[in-house]
N, C-alpha and C positions, 0 to 999 in steps of 0.2 A: 504494500500500500504506500501511497504518497499523499501528502497534505499540502494545501496552499492556504496561506493567510493573506487576506485582502478584503476589501469591501466586496459584498456578494449580492447578486441579483438573481432571483428566481421567481416562480409564480405558484400561488396556492390553487386549491381546487375550484375557487370562484374566479380564476383568471386574473386575480389582483397581484401586483408586484409585491414581493417580499424582499426587504433590504436589510442587510446587516452592515453597519459601518465598519465593524471589525469582525469579519466572518472567517469561517474555516470551511474549506471544501476538502473532503477526503475521498480519494478514488482508489479502486483496487479491482482485481480480477473477480469475475463471477464464475460460476461452475463451468462455463464454456471457455474461460480464459479471456473474455472480453472485458476491457476496462469500463467499470460503471461507477456511479456515485455511490459511495458507502455512507456518507453523512454530509450534511450541510447545515450550517446555522451559525449561531454566535460563537466566537472563538473561545471566550471564557467558559461558556457552558459545555463545550464539547471537548476541549483539549485534554482534559483528564482521562477521557476514554481511549486516548490514542497515544499512550506513552510508548516511546520507542519508534514511532512513525516519523520519518523525516518530514520536516515542514519547511517549505520554501516561503520565505518572507517577502510578500509582495505588497506590503502596506503602502498606501498611496495610489494603488491601482484598483481597478474594478474587474471582478470576474463575473461573466454573464454567459448564458447559454449560447452555443454557436448558432448563427443565423441559418434559417432555412429559406431557400429560394424555390418557390412553387412553380415557376415557369421561366425557363431560360433556354436559348438555342445555342449550344456550344459551337455549331458550325457557322454561326453568325458573329463570332468574335471579331472578325475583320470587317464586318458590315456596320458596326457601331459608328454613329456620327455621319452616316451617308445621307445627303440631302435628297428629299423626295416630296412630291406633291401630295402624297397620301399613301395609304396602305397598299393598294393594288399596283400603282406605279413603282413603289419601293420594292415590292416583291419582284416585279419584272426586270427592273433595271439593275438591282444590286444583289438581292438575296439569292435568286435562282442561279445567276452566273457563279457566285461564290460557292454555293452548295454543290454545283455540278462537279467540283474537284474532289469530292469526298469518296469517290470510288477508289481513290488511291490510298491504300493503307498508310503509307508513310506520311502523306499529307495530313490524314485524319489524326494520326498519333501526334504529330507535331503540334497541331492546333489544340488537341485535347490536353497536352502537357501545359501549354500556355494558359488555356482556359482554367484548368484546375489551379495553376499558380495564382491566377487572378482571384478565383473564389477564396483561396486560402488567405491571400493578402488582404481581402476585405472581410474576413471573418465568417465566411459561409462554409458550413460543414455538412449540409445536406442539400441536394438539389434534385428537382424533377426537371429533366432536360430533354429537349428534342435533339435527335440526331438528324440524318438526312434519309433519303429514300434508299441509300446504299447500305446493305448489311455491313460492309466494312466500316462504316462510320460508327455503328453501334458497337461492333466488336472493339474498335480502337478505344472508345470512351470507357467501356467496361474494363478493358485491360489496364488502362492507366488508373482508373478509380480503384480497382482492386489492389493494385500495387501500393497505393497510398492509404489503404484501409478505410476508404470513405463509405458512408451510407449514401448511395447514389442510385437514381432510377432514370432509365432512358429507354428509347425504343426507335426502331427503324420507322421512318415516316412512310405512310401510305398515301400515294397520290398517282392515280392511274389515268387522269384526264385533266384537260385545261392546264397543262404544265408543259414547259418546253423540253425538247430533247436534252438529256443529261440529268434530269431529275425525275422525269415521268417513269413510273414503274409499270409492270405488267400485272394484271389483276391476280391471276392464279398464282404466279410465282411470288408475288408480294406477300400473299398469305402463307405460302409454304415457308418463305424466309422468316416471317414473323414467328411462326410456331417453332421453327428450329432455334431461333434466338431465345425464345422463352425457355425452351428446354435446356439450352446451353448456359444461360446466365441467371435466370430468376431464382432468388434464394441462395445464391452462392455468396458466401461471406456476408457482406452488408449490401449486396446489390439487389435491385429489383427491376422487373421489366414493365414497360408501359406500352400497350397497344396504342398506336399513334396515327390516326388519320390526320393529315395536315389541317384541313377543314373541309366541311361537307362539299363545297363546290369543286374541289379537286379530287374527289373520289366518286366513282360510279356507284349506283345502287348495289351492284354485285360485290364491289369491294367493301362497302359499308356492311352489307349483310354478312360477308365473311368475317369482318372484324367483330361483329356482334356475336357470331358463333364462337369465335375464339374467346371472347370475353365471358361467355357462358361456360365454356369448357375449362377455363382457367380463372375462377373467380377471385383467386388471391392476387392476380396481377393488377396493375393499374391500367387505366384508360386516360389518355390526354388528347385534347384537341383545342381548337379555337371556336368561339361562338360569339356572334353579335358584337363584333369589335367595331365595325365600320358600316355606315348606312348603305353604301354601294354594295358591300359584301352581303348585307341582309337582303337587299333587293335581288341580288344574283341568286342567293340560295332559294328565295321564294319562286323564282322563275324555273329553277332546276328541279325543285321538289314541291310542285303545286299541291300535292295531296297532303302534305304535312301541315299541322296547325301553325307552326312557327319554325324559325331556324333551329332553336333548341329541340323542337319536336322532331326534326329530322333524325337527330341522334337517338331520341327515345324510340322512334319507329323501328330503328335497327338494333335495339337492345343495348344501347351504349350509355344509358343513364343508370348508375348504381353506385354503391359504396366503392371508394377508390377510383371514381371517375372524376377528373379534374378538368375544368374548362377555363381557358384563359379569356379574360376581358369581361364578358357578360355585361356589357354596357347597355345595349338596346334590347332589353328584355321587358316583358310585361309581367303583371302580377301572377298570372297562371304559370308562366315560365319559372318564376322564382319559387312558387309553391311546389312545382314538380321537382325542382332541384332539391328542395328541402325534404320532400316526401321520399325521394329515392336515395338520399344520402350523397347526391352529387354535389361537388363543391366548386368554388370559383377561385381562380388565381388572379388577383387584382394587380394590374401592371400600370401604375399611374404615370411613370416617366415616359413609357412607350405611348400611352394614350394621349398625353399632352404633345409629345414630339410629332406624332402622325396625325394629330387633329381629329382623333377618333371620337372623343366624347369623355364623359365622366362616369365612373362607377357610382351607383346610388347606394351608399352605405345604409341609409335609413330604410329604403325599400327592402334591401336584403335582410336587415335585422327584423323588419316587420313580418317577413315571410318565414323567418327561422332558417334562413339559408346560411350555410357555413362558407367561410372564405379565409384566405390568407394573402400575404403580400409576395410580390414577385418582381424581378428586375426586367424580364423580357428582353434582355440583350439578344440581338442587336437592334431591335426597334427601341428598346429601352436605352437610356442614355448613360447609364452607369452600372457597374457591378456593385456599387456601395449600398448596403442596406440603409445607411443613413440618408442617402439621397432618395431612396424609395420611400422611407418612412416620412420624410419631409414632404415629398410630393403627395403622399396619401393624406397628410394633414391638410394640405392646400385644397385637394379635391374634396375632402370632407367638408371644408368650410365653403368652398365656392361652387361645388358641383350641383347635381340635380336635386339634392335634398332641399326641401322647402324651408327648413328651420335654420339653415346655415350651420348645421351640425359640424363640429370638429371632433376629432378623435383625441383622447387624452394621451399623454406621452406613454403611460403604462400600457394602454391598449395598443398603441402603435407597435410597441416593442413586443407585446404578446403575439400580435398578428404576424410578426416575422420570426417567431421562435415557437413557443408552445402552441399558439393558435394555428400556425401553419402545420405543425405536426398533427394536430387534431384534424385539420382539413385533409391531410394526406392519409389519415388512418394510422398514424404512428404515435398517437397520444400514449404517454407512458414509456415510450422508447427513446425519443430524442426531443430536443427543443426545450428542455427544462433541466434544472440541477437538483431535483428531488431524488432521494435514494432510489436506486434501481434503474435510473436512466443511464443510457450510454454516455460516457464522459467526454462528450464533445463540448468544448467551451472556448471562450475568447478571453484574453487578458487585455483590458482597455486602459489606456493612459490618459486620464482627464487633463493632463498638462502637456499633451502632445504638441500643441501650438501655443504661442503666447496668448492668443485671444481665448482659446479654450481654457487655459490655466486661469486667466483673469475672470472669465465668466463662471466657471464651475466653483471657484473659491467663494463666490458670492451666493451660491445656491442655498436657499433657506429650507428646502424640503426636497423630497424625492422627485416630484414632478418637475421642479425647476432644474434639477440636475439632469434628469433624462432628456428633457426638452433641449437643454443646452447642447448635449451630446448629439441629438438628432439634427439640430439646425446647423451646428458648426462642425460636426464630425465628418470624416472621410477615412480613407485607408490609413492615414497617419495615426488615427486613434487606436488602431489594432496593433498592439505590441506583440501579441503572440496568438496563434490559433492552434489549439490542441485537439487532436483526433483520438478517439477512443480505440486505439489499436490494442490487440491482445499482446 
């Protein structure tokens, strides 16, 4: 076992932040040899129980759960910051040309290494990630994530129509490849597979039907896609699937709404859509920097809460503009204040942080596994330096309560705030 003495942030069963100014985090192996949290709490109250355990003194720093990114595209690492008039032109002019190179294993591995370096540098320890339509892209990401001991989920993209040469796949083969990847990777170490239609307009009904059949055959795997991100995309889906009640209804018609199904964006939904997501256990990955960058719209936090719909935060790189969870949380705060909600609702600092850690784990079906520093959770965590920049040091020293401290870190933080990212390797 090993222990760390520092300020400590975690969350209780009511999703409220719990903070110890002088805390102790104790980690050690479980029965499977994986590093988990053995104890967390006030240093003075706990230290007597752990005589002989080495304690690293990190006073002046803050230990918090590793961040969880619910939706990100690792093959779009080099697309970040590409100018475009909107979602569909951005896909055509930048995304698809970049993704077409991922049939090359060497290229896929090189980008995967850089991508995981960026996640680590920004304190992200779990990610639900799109690969490309090439099986080699999923293999490369899994191989690199496995070597680093990460909890990581990805899947080969399904897109058999309305896509250019180089990224368009073939219906039957795409489903064969998906099942082979599930059998090769799902549940290996800390890895998970996600059945991944790009979005409904780029899959034929036959491909979506096959994806639904695989989702039924392998209920423990994830499903991920996009829905209701952009009004042009919504109109396109309605033209292609006129029999479906809504864009979200397309996925339901093919058996793709269930627990462990995660849909990015979910902006242009109606009340019935949100209620169907809640009823089926389907969750949303909210991507505020991407939505602002592409002019897609604002996620309606109030309407989602009213429907009982679960959601968490996501960077959506490369449409998103930063790997940093602090940038994502700040954008979510702005969206909560200025978006579709009629009340001008804003999210508290503690809730923003929860939505990118324990709340995201809950939305992924990983509650109790990652995203928190309560006993039994896998020991993924970050060490934050509240004095990482002169302005941060000045502002955090003036914090009178936890909300002021967390909000200062959200508004002023970036990768410099992350002093260390610790992965729960056995």
